[in-house]
N, C-alpha and C positions, 0 to 999 in steps of 0.2 A: 775110804770112806771120810766122812767128814761128818763130827760133830757138832754141837749145839744146845748147851745148857741157860731156859728161859724159864723166866717166870712169866708166867699171864695174869693179868689182872681183866678183868670183866665187871663190869656193873651196869642192870638192866633196867627197862623200865618198871616191872615188876615189883624193885625199891626193897627185894628179898636184903642182898649186903653187897658186899664184895668180895666175889671167889679170883680165888691166888691159886694158881697149878704151879707145880716147878716139873716143869716138861725137858724131856732125854730126845733130838730130835737126829734122825740122822737117815745121811745120804750115801746112799752105793749105787754104783752104777746108775745111776737120774735115778733110784728110785726112797722113796722117803719111807720112812720107818719112825715110830716114838711109842712114846712110854711116856704117863703123867706116872712122876716117883710118889708128888706126895702131893697133897692137896687141901684146903678147907675153906669155911666161907663166913665168914665174917655179918657177922651183923648186924641191920644199923639200928643207932640208939633212936629213941626216941626224937633226939635233938636235931639227928642227920637225917634222916627218916624225914622232921617239914622242914628244914632248909632245901631239899633237896626236889621236893613237894612242888616248892613256893615258888623258889630260884629264879621261872619264870614273868613270875610278877614284881622284881625286886630292880634299880634304879644299876644302869651302870656301872656305877662305881662300889656297888657293894657287891656286880656279880663278879667282876674283877677278883674286888677282895675274895670271893669263897671260892674262884678258880685254884688262888695261891694257896688256900690253906684248907684246899680240898687233896690239891695238889701233897702237899704236903703230912697230909695227914695218909693219903697214900705210901707215901714213902716211911712213914712209921710203921702202917704195917708190912709192906716188904720186910724192914730191920727185924721183924720181934719173928718175921716167918723167917727169915732168913737163921733166926739166932738160933730159935728152937728146933728147926733140922737138920744145923751141920750144916746149912747150903755155903755152894761158891758155885754163881752167876754169871756167863758172859754179859745179858746184859737182861731190863725189863720190857717189855710188853705189854704196854697197855689201852684197854679202848677207852676206860673216862666214863663219865656220865650224863647219858643225852639230853641236854635239858632242850634244843632246838633242834630241830628237822623240818627243814622247810625248802629240800630242793630247789622245787620250781623259782622259787624265790634268789638257788644262789644260796640255800643257809642252811649250814651245817653246823653242831655245837656241842662240843663234846667236853665239859668240863674235869678239871683233874691236871696242872699246870704240868706240863713235863719237866719248864726248868726246874721247881721249886720238888717235882716229886724228885727229879733224878738228885737237887742239890739234901735229899734229906735221908736220901737210899743209900746213898750214896754208888750208886749201880749210873749207867751210861742204859738209856731209853728211847723204846721207842713209842708216839703216838701218834694223836692227830689224824688217824687212818682216811676217816671219809672225805678229808675235805678236798684235796685234789682231786678225786669224782664228781665232785661237787660240782670245783669252778669249771671241767671239763665236760659239764654241763651233762653231767650222770646224779642219777636217785642218792650215789653216796653207800649203798645199800642194793643190799644183803652183802656183806662181805665175805662170807663164810664162803663160800661157794666155793671157795678155789683152794680151798683147804680140804669140800668136801670131793675133790676129786684127785689130789695127791693121798690122801690120808685113808678116804674108807670107797673107796671104789667098787669095793665090792657088794654097794647095797643101790640095789634101782633107783632110790628113794631117799636123803637126807632132810628128816624131819625135826624141828625143833620148835618147840612149846615152851616158848620164852615169853614173859612180859604182851610179846605179839609172835602169833605164830608164820617160822616161812619157813619157805622148801627149797630145793634144790634137785636134779635132780638131769644127766645126760638125756640129749634131743636132739636127732641129727648133727653128732659128733662138738655140740655145739652145750653146752653149758648151762641150763635156765634155771632165774631164782627170783624168789619176790615175794616178800609181804603176804601173808593168804585174809589173818585176821586180827583182831588182838583178843588176847585169850587171857594169860596170867593179871594184865594190867586191869581189865573188868572182874573179872573171880575177883581176885581180890581185894576191890576197891568194895565189890559188894561185902563179902565176908567179913573186914573190916566192920561191917555196920551192927555185924550181930556181934564184935565183940574178942572175931577173932584175928588171929594174921594172916590166916589161909585154911580153906576150907580144906581138911585133910581129910584125902583117898575122893575128894567129893560126895561126901559122908552129908550132908547139907544139901549137894545139886538132888542127889539120891531120892531123896523126899517130898522137894517139891515138886512140880508137876510143869506142864511144858505145854507156853501160853502159848494156843499158832497164834493168836493175832501179832503180842511180840516178837515172835519167829519171824514171822514174815515178814512186818517193817525191817526188820536188822537185815534180811538175807537179801531186802529190795534195794539197801543203799548202793549207792551208784557209786565205791571202790571197786566193787566185784563183778563189775560190766568194765573197766578200765582193762587194756592190754600193757598187756609187763612190758617191758618194768614198768615195776610202780612200787612205791614203801610206802608204810606207816609211819605217824610217831605219837606222843601226847597229844599235839593239838590240834590232828585227825579225829584224834578218840574226845576228846575233850569237848571240841566240836559236834560232833557227830553221833558219836556212839549215845550216849552218855544222856545228852537230849530224849533222844528212845525211850531210856532205861526209865526216866522219870513221870516220863506221859504216864507210864503205866502205872496205875494201884493196884502192884500187888506186892507181895511179902516173899522177902530175901532168898525163901528156897527156890520159890516158883522162877523169879529174877536167875538164881542161881542155873536151877535146872533147865531154864530153857537159851542162855547162853550158851552154856557144853554144847546143847541141839545146836545150834548155830550153830558152836564152832565148829563140832564134829563135820555137821555139813559143807562148810565153809571149804574144810580138808579134804573128805570124799569126792569134793568135786572135782580137785582137779583134779587126785592123783588117779580118777577113774575116765577120765577124758586123755587120759595118757593110756589109753586101751590095756588098767587094769594088772601091772608085772608088777611082780615080784616083792621086793624083801626094801620094808621102810622102814631103815632107822630114824629111832626116839627118842631124841631126847630133851632136857631145858625140865624145870619143874614140872611144866604139865604131864613129862609123859608117865611123873609119881602120882599122877589124878584118877585113880581106876573109875569113877563113874563115865568120865572124858574119855580113855580111852579105849574103853568098852563101849560105848557110842559109836566113834570112830571104824573101833571093828567092825558093828553092828551096820552102818551103813557103805560099809567095804567086801564088807560081803554079798551085797542086795544085787540082785539082777544087775545087768547092766546092757547097748543094745551093741555093744561088741559083743562080734560073736564069734571070736578065739582069747574073747581076753579071762583073762582069771585071775582069783581072787590075791588082794596086796593079805602082804601076813605084815601087820604090827611087826616090829621087834624092839623091846628094851632091852638093850644090855644094861652088864656090872651101870650100877650105882655112881660107879664113879665115874663115870663117864657122862652120863645124863646125866650128871651136878656139873659138870667143872668140863663137857666140850669146848662150851665159848672160848670159856679160858682160853683151853686148849690148843685154838686155831685162832685166834689173836696172840698168842705164842708166837705160831707161824705166821702168820703175816706179816711178826718181826723177823722170823730170820728171811723171807725172801728181800722184807725189807734194806738189812742189814746188807742180803747180799746182793741188794738194788739188780733184784727182780721179779717182774711182775708179778702183784699180788692183787690185783681188783681188775675185774675182766669188764670188757667197754658189753660184750654181749650181755650179761645180770644186768649192770646200772643203768644201758643205754648214754654211757661218756662220747665222746667223740672219738675217745682210741682209748687203750689200754694201758694202764699206770701201777708202780711201785710208788704208791704209799706210804707217808709217815714222815715223821719230823723225828731225827735222830740228836738225843742230849749223851754228850760224850762227857759223863763222872769225872773223868781225873784224865790228867798229862801222860798221853805214848810216854814211856819210859826207850 
């Protein structure tokens, strides 16, 4: 049995903060097991939130400077986490924070400079997981599916409701995965108009009314008619989703309610198209939105044209797994890269071939 002790770092498009998870992976006779030993989320202060929200508009020099500064910041967080929990890690595996994602132009950029992170943390680092796949003609996303395949094979679907909702499942002995629709990125932005960081339990959305005109316009956005592989980024949301919301003179509660309904429809449509089978592992911040998960369950329970279909069940795991599954899986992607094994699947991203993506920075000389 081989064992890897890894600190996974994840910062999502919802800008909640940096997820840090200390994970232990074991492989025995080809089967992987895992345990999240320690985990926490470091919320962004107002300064970092503003910086990350606006970095795509800054100069090239400012971008490079902040990339390095953010790498040092992540390294400092790792140091504090290690000292606080008295940990010993083999390496850090960092997703970074996405600033640009335009795979159709061959562009994907996640800041959090790996060299700066390695120097500040004094840990070896695996990072920049998406660039190789994009260079190979892929979407560079989603990357989580190979982790779903190895670590969560008992579930029929793995649904993550983060800044963007994405899904992963097996079909015809192949892993299928793609981004479904914007989620917390939009819901949080609306909640912040009411002076709150996010809509706890979907309470504001529950008080609102679904607006049919807005719902129809959202449901007919071009992205939803595209075949996978496909992925979404902040740019698409800014250019296509938010303008539709602004066109409709509705109060925030109604917009929240309508957006939750839209997300529920898009998610359930994907699952029901696959013959309504089985268990849906649901993670990410959106899994705590009770109103949203109720709407998804409601749509999944409705009859379909499939005569032998059965309703799929939303499965909410432990709060630790809900919160830290992405950090866990990026830690696992780092393990696969460390081993020189495939961690990015061409059938998921549309790349020319499978790849083992990620840059490696060794922090100390080997003795």
